Each structure stands twice: as C-alpha cells, then as structure tokens.
C-alpha positions, 0 to 999 in steps of 0.5 A: 206898175203901168197896169196898176195906173190903168186900173186906178185910172179906169176905176175913176173913169168907168161910170157907175150906176148911180148916174142912170136914174132920171129922177128929179134931183131931190131939191127940185122934186116939187117942180118935177112932179106936176110935169111928170105927172102929165108925161106919164101913162099910170100913176099909182100906189102899190105893194111889191109882192114879189122881187128877185134880180130879174122880175117883180110883181106889184099889187095896185093899192090906189090909182091916181091916173091911168086904166089900172084897177085896185087889186090889179097885179103888175108883172115886170 
C-alpha cells in the first residue's frame, strides 16, 4: 500500500513539461514583445518544411531583424 502512495505522490511532485517554456504569459505578451524583440538576434516568419522528433527545417519567408535572407533554410 505504501508503494501506491509513493507513486501517486510522485505524480504530483515530478514536474511536467509545461513549465519549461520561457514565453510571455498570454495576458502579458504585448508588454513582453518589444523587450524580446530587442533581446533576440533574429526575428522572422518562416514555413516549417521538415520536422521530426530530433530535427527541423524552416524556410525563411520574411525577415524583421537579423542577417537572414528570404528563402534561406534554417536547420536545427
């Protein structure tokens, strides 16, 4: 019976993946956007052309900040 309590308790104690995002909370995104724009190196709109569990490719469509070029492929 003790093992069941430990399992149930560990489900509530072990953090899930929802707390790892450093994005602005939804109600505050308008305040955070100008600060984030100044902080980051590249700001662009792109199409995801490939994505699996470990890799992705994005084709740059529009650049707002940085040295990227339209049509450039970003791999990660």
